[in-house]
N, C-alpha and C positions, 0 to 999 in steps of 0.2 A: 629281736632284743622287741620285748612290747615298746609299742608306741613308733615301732621301727621304721621307715620307708623305704617300699619294697628297691630293692637295689643294694640298700645300704647307706640312701641318701638319711637326713634329719628329718626328725619327723614332724608333724605339722606345729607341735605344742613347742618345740626345740625353735623353729621357726620361727614364731611369734613371740619367743620368750621372751619381755623386755620391750615391750613393743607398743603394750598399750596406752601410755601419756600419747605418741605418736600416732594413734589412731584415732584415740581419742579428741586430736586438736582441730579440728575442721569442727562437729560436734559442739566444743566449748568456746569458739569464736561464735557459733551462731548464738549458743545460746546468752552468751554476755552482750552480742550487738543486739541483736532482738528480745530482749526478754529483760536482761540486768541492769541494761541502760536503756531503755523507756520509764522502769524503774525509778532506779534513780535520778533519772531527771524528773518525773512523777514530784519523787519527794523531797526535791531539791524546790520543784518550784512551789511547791506546799508552804513553805515557810517564807516566801518573799511576799509584796506588797501588791494591790491591785495597784493598775495606771486604769488613771477616771475613761481613756478611751480606750479601752482595751489593753490585753495585753499585760506585765506584769513593771514593778521597777525594784533593781536589785541591791534592795532593804529589806534584814533579815526583819520574821515579826514571827508570832504565834497566834495572830489577826484572825486567819483563815478557819483555824481551830476554833478558837472562841469564839466566831460565828456559828461554829454547829452547833456548839454544847451552850451556848449562853447569850441568853440575849439581855444586852444591854440600853434598851431601846431607842429610838426611831436618829439620836444625834450622838447615838452610845456614850450617854454622860448620867446613864442611869444607872439602880444600882443593879447589877446580875443577879439574872434566872435563870433557872432551864429551859432553853430553848426546847419547847415541844412539837414545830414543825419537823424538822428536822430530824427528831430524835423517831417522831411516828413515822414519818416515811419511812427511816428504816426499818423500825418494828412490822412496817405493812409489805415493805420487800422478800422481810424474815414467814413473814407471815404465805404470803404469797409463792413463793420458794417452796416451804413445807408441804403445804398443800399440792404443788405443783407435784414433787417429790411421791408422797404419797398416792396423787391417781395414778404417775403412772410407775409404781411398784406395785397396785393394784392393777393391771391392767397389763403391767407387764409380766410381772410371774407366767401367768398362763401361759403369756404367748409365748414368751421364750421356753417355757414347758413343751407347750405343744410341737412348736417346730423343732426342738429337739428331740420328739419323739418318733419323729416321723421318720418315716428308710429315709435310708441316706440320700438315693438316688431323687427324691423329694425336696429336702430342703434347703440345697442353691434356691430353688424356686421361692420356700417360701421367706429366705431371706433379702432375695432382690425384688420382691413387692414389700417389703420393710424399708428397703431405703430407698426406694424411688422417691418416695417425699426432698431426699436431701441431694438429688439433681436439679434443682430447684434451687432460686437464691432466697434466702429467710425473708427476704425483704417481700419478694411476690410472694411467698406462700402465703403471709401474715395480710397482706392486703387482699387476696385471695381470702381469707375466713372473715376477714370484715364485709366482705362485697357478700360469704355466706348467713352472714349474721344481723343483715341489714333489717331492718323494717320491712323495705322488698324484696327483703333476699330471698334463696331458695328456700330455708330451713323454715321462714314462716310464710310463705307461698304454701308448702308443705301440709302444717300442721292445721293451717284454715283449709287448705285443700280433703283433706280428712275428718272437719270438721273437730280435732282435740281443740281448738284454740277461735272465738268470735271475729278475735279483730289481735292484728302483729301485736307481739312484744317485744320490747323497747332491749334492747339485747347488747345494744353495744353503748359504751363509756357507762362500763358496770364492772365488777369484780368478774364477775361469768365471766362475762367475753375478754378477758385481760388469764384467768386463768384455764381456758379454752385454748388460747392462744400459744401460752406456755405447755400447755400439754399436748400441745400438736406438734412443739416447735422439738419438743426434747424426749419424745416417747421412748425413739428406735436406742438414745443412751442408754436405756435402759435396759430392752430389752437384746443389745447384744452382750453386755457383759454375764447375763445372767445363763442366757442363750447357753456362751464359751461354760459357764461352770455347771451345766446342770447338762451338758453334752458330755464332761467328763465323768457323771458321777457315775458311782458302781449300783447299776438297779439291785443287782442282788441284795444289798443291805433293804431294800423296802422289802424286798421277798423272802427276807430271813424277818423280817417284824412283823409281817403279815403270818408267820409259821408259829413267833411269840404269841398270837391273838391281840396286836396291835389294832384298832382300827387304825382308816383312811388319815383321820385328823392330828391321829396320835405319832401314826407315823411322819407327817408333815410336817411337825412341831419337833420332834425328838427326833427325827434321821435324816429328811430330807435339808429341811432348812438349817443346819448346821453345818451340814455338807457343802451346801449352794453359799451359804454366807461370804463366801471374798464376792462371790459373783456380783449379790444384793447392796453391798458394803459401795461397791467400785462405782455399780448403776445409777445408786443416791446421790454421791460426789459426784456423779456426772451432772444428772440432772439438776441436783441443788445449786451449787456453785455457779452456773450459767444462770440460770434462772434468777438468781437473785441481782446477780447486775444486768439484769436486761433491759433493754428499755425500746427494743420494738413493739416489744405486743404493750406494755402500759402507753406508748405515745398512739398506736395506731388504733388498738380496740378499745381503749381507757380513756379515763378525762383526768380531771383535776382531782377528783376525790379515788382517784386507783392512782396518783404518781407512785413511782419506784426509785431505788437511790437509783439504779444505773440514767433514769431518765434525768432525775438533782445532776447531773454528772453529766450528762451529755448536755443538756441545758445551757453549764457556762461555759461551756468554750465556741457558742454557736454565736457569732453575730460580731463585732464591736466592743460592744458592753458584756460582754459574758465575763465572769470575774473565776480568771483563771486559776490562783490560787486557791478560793475557795472549791472549786474543783477536785483540782487534787489533792486537796486536804482531804477531801469527801469521800477520792477514791482510793485515798489512802489507808482511812478507814475502815472503809469496805473490805480491800486487801488483807488488814491487817485483822479484822475479825474471820477472814474465810482461814488465813491459816492459822491461827489459833485454832478453828476448829477439827481445821486437818493435823495439826499438829498433837492435840488430845487423840486423836481418835489415833495416831500415828504409835503413841503411847500405851493405849491401851493396846493397840495387836501387841504390842511388843513385849507386853506382859503376861498374853494371853498365850501367846508360844512360848514361855516360858523363857 
């Protein structure tokens, strides 16, 4: 009988039939305790009242969301106007995350293609080199980048030694430094999903396109990119989402002009003067935007798949 185990025993499908919920129970418990519960607590805190000495008062209010979107003056008694400060920080975060995703894709796609087209015996070496930075904590890597970009750092010293510049460039506390930090932190998140997609790509399709007189760019646009699109989309999501909420790169490499939403949230939970409800509200707004983008992509993918 098909699927029967040797010796007349039950097949594997019969042994585990109906065991799905029990097998998934540990995963559901882990997700519930370490993912859903913190999100629920954050949502509840966003509707509480700030305590003057830090912490919260268990009085429910929309004040934190009102503070994020509306400006009612110093004493809260003026006609409300749009609070462009926090909206500007949010827009800057989206812009920086989008730019980091673009540069990671620009460098990550050819890198992943190169690695995936190497001999099988050497691919593991290339993947090892790509993942080496992740052997070191993100904080240490970001501090190292600050050391590299500072006025007396190796980069400026090298450029002055080669005669490219006559005096050090002020790179720290700029959008450029933040962008370099985000790019350096999340580039492997782009390379690895694209590598997995390219590795499964049937190169006979490229040969068929060449036989039909397609040039390299046409083959890339009409054949290769649609085939590896799932890896590209996964890589973009894996870079954009953590870049949007990043706070180490803006804090250590940027300044007041490069403040991002992750830094804003982190500041609200520091010290006794922190505004926990406002930080929780900003976090929930960020989570809502990210989830909205992911749901839009999921629906578009479902329509594309039929």
